Wavefront OBJ file of the C-alpha trace (Angstrom):
o trace
v 11.078 -36.772 33.440
v 8.461 -39.460 33.115
v 4.772 -38.715 32.544
v 5.353 -35.215 31.168
v 3.245 -32.979 28.931
v 4.560 -30.032 26.985
v 2.581 -26.824 26.378
v 3.451 -23.776 24.258
v 3.510 -20.244 25.631
v 0.512 -18.312 24.260
v 0.804 -14.861 22.716
v -1.644 -12.964 24.945
v -0.771 -9.513 23.585
v 0.579 -9.298 20.053
v 1.355 -5.591 20.504
v 4.103 -6.567 22.958
v 5.855 -8.891 20.531
v 7.792 -11.639 22.284
v 7.128 -10.013 25.676
v 3.411 -10.801 25.196
v 3.818 -14.575 25.523
v 2.357 -16.173 28.672
v 2.450 -19.700 30.154
v -1.193 -20.627 29.618
v -2.635 -24.095 29.200
v -6.004 -25.765 28.771
v -7.653 -27.213 31.864
v -10.941 -29.007 32.483
v -12.775 -27.989 35.660
v -15.675 -30.049 37.033
v -18.329 -29.421 39.653
v -22.008 -29.840 38.722
v -20.848 -29.549 35.122
v -17.514 -29.510 33.318
v -15.923 -26.711 31.357
v -12.709 -26.439 29.394
v -10.900 -23.169 29.812
v -7.433 -21.664 29.740
v -5.336 -21.103 32.862
v -2.354 -18.846 33.494
v 0.473 -20.466 35.469
v 1.756 -17.908 37.976
v 4.597 -18.971 40.258
v 4.240 -15.667 42.122
v 0.584 -16.244 43.010
v 0.035 -17.688 46.461
v -3.354 -19.215 45.605
v -5.303 -20.457 42.606
v -7.823 -17.808 41.522
v -11.195 -18.561 39.926
v -12.927 -15.676 38.124
v -16.532 -15.035 39.131
v -18.118 -16.030 35.809
v -16.316 -19.370 35.627
v -17.590 -20.180 39.128
v -21.119 -19.423 37.956
v -20.559 -21.547 34.838
v -19.610 -24.427 37.157
v -22.941 -23.817 38.958
v -21.484 -22.590 42.222
v -23.771 -20.301 44.218
v -21.883 -17.435 45.872
v -24.099 -17.325 48.969
v -23.607 -21.049 49.647
v -19.820 -20.758 49.856
v -19.200 -19.937 53.497
v -15.396 -20.173 53.705
v -13.919 -16.775 52.890
v -10.380 -15.522 52.432
v -8.644 -12.228 51.790
v -6.779 -11.785 48.555
v -3.828 -9.430 48.200
v -2.347 -7.284 45.468
v -4.613 -6.279 42.579
v -7.425 -8.469 43.928
v -7.405 -7.175 47.528
v -10.531 -5.088 46.920
v -12.626 -8.112 45.910
v -14.374 -10.651 48.108
v -13.264 -14.258 47.707
v -14.736 -17.602 48.718
v -13.012 -20.976 48.894
v -14.125 -23.667 46.432
v -12.616 -27.086 45.724
v -12.796 -28.188 42.113
v -11.833 -31.376 40.326
v -9.388 -30.484 37.569
v -7.855 -32.340 34.665
v -4.583 -31.105 33.226
v -3.576 -32.697 29.938
v -3.830 -36.479 30.029
v -3.096 -36.705 33.765
v -5.395 -38.129 36.418
v -7.903 -35.665 37.921
v -6.785 -33.718 41.006
v -8.616 -31.589 43.554
v -7.580 -27.951 43.324
v -8.476 -25.300 45.889
v -9.471 -21.937 44.434
v -10.152 -18.466 45.730
v -13.363 -17.718 43.830
v -13.372 -13.973 43.414
v -16.061 -11.516 42.405
v -13.502 -9.954 40.065
v -14.469 -10.406 36.440
v -11.397 -8.967 34.705
v -8.996 -11.598 36.036
v -7.715 -14.755 34.338
v -8.013 -18.202 35.835
v -4.730 -18.339 37.769
v -2.890 -21.432 38.942
v -0.671 -20.618 41.921
v 1.353 -22.147 44.727
v -1.667 -23.388 46.739
v -2.286 -25.843 45.422
v -1.465 -26.226 41.722
v 2.308 -26.095 42.223
v 1.904 -28.496 45.158
v 0.282 -31.061 42.821
v 2.408 -30.548 39.706
v 6.035 -29.935 38.840
v 6.555 -27.369 36.097
v 9.678 -26.475 34.174
v 9.634 -23.303 32.083
v 11.708 -22.919 28.920
v 10.775 -19.299 28.268
v 13.446 -18.625 25.658
v 12.065 -21.558 23.674
v 8.405 -20.593 24.369
v 7.264 -23.814 26.013
v 6.881 -25.395 29.427
v 6.463 -28.936 30.696
v 4.154 -30.197 33.409
v 4.217 -33.465 35.337
v 2.249 -34.690 38.343
v 4.084 -34.756 41.656
v 5.870 -38.015 42.294
l 1 2 3 4 5 6 7 8 9 10 11 12 13 14 15 16 17 18 19 20 21 22 23 24 25 26 27 28 29 30 31 32 33 34 35 36 37 38 39 40 41 42 43 44 45 46 47 48 49 50 51 52 53 54 55 56 57 58 59 60 61 62 63 64 65 66 67 68 69 70 71 72 73 74 75 76 77 78 79 80 81 82 83 84 85 86 87 88 89 90 91 92 93 94 95 96 97 98 99 100 101 102 103 104 105 106 107 108 109 110 111 112 113 114 115 116 117 118 119 120 121 122 123 124 125 126 127 128 129 130 131 132 133 134 135 136 137
């Protein structure tokens, strides 16, 4: 692959030993201001999910976001609004990512099928505890 960045799996729960490693990577999100945070790559998630506090940190105002959507699974009980955020992954060019901004506070920033995995190709090497990311060609 050309134009590829490698990221290590992160040990999110040391009590689980090797089972506690997760594919997380740093990401820069920008709206009125920019923040650097960590995101969990989840191939089983339909949408990107933005936790409530990170949305506030980016200076979004809940009441001004009029496009709503229904989340499923563990997040089905929480309201969600659609926000579009400029994101920088590694040294790649910025991309626009669509997020379901949820009122849930105990949820990680999740990168899912719509639209992270539509913008980037990812190859997981779980047994070796790393993954590689490249922009779509």
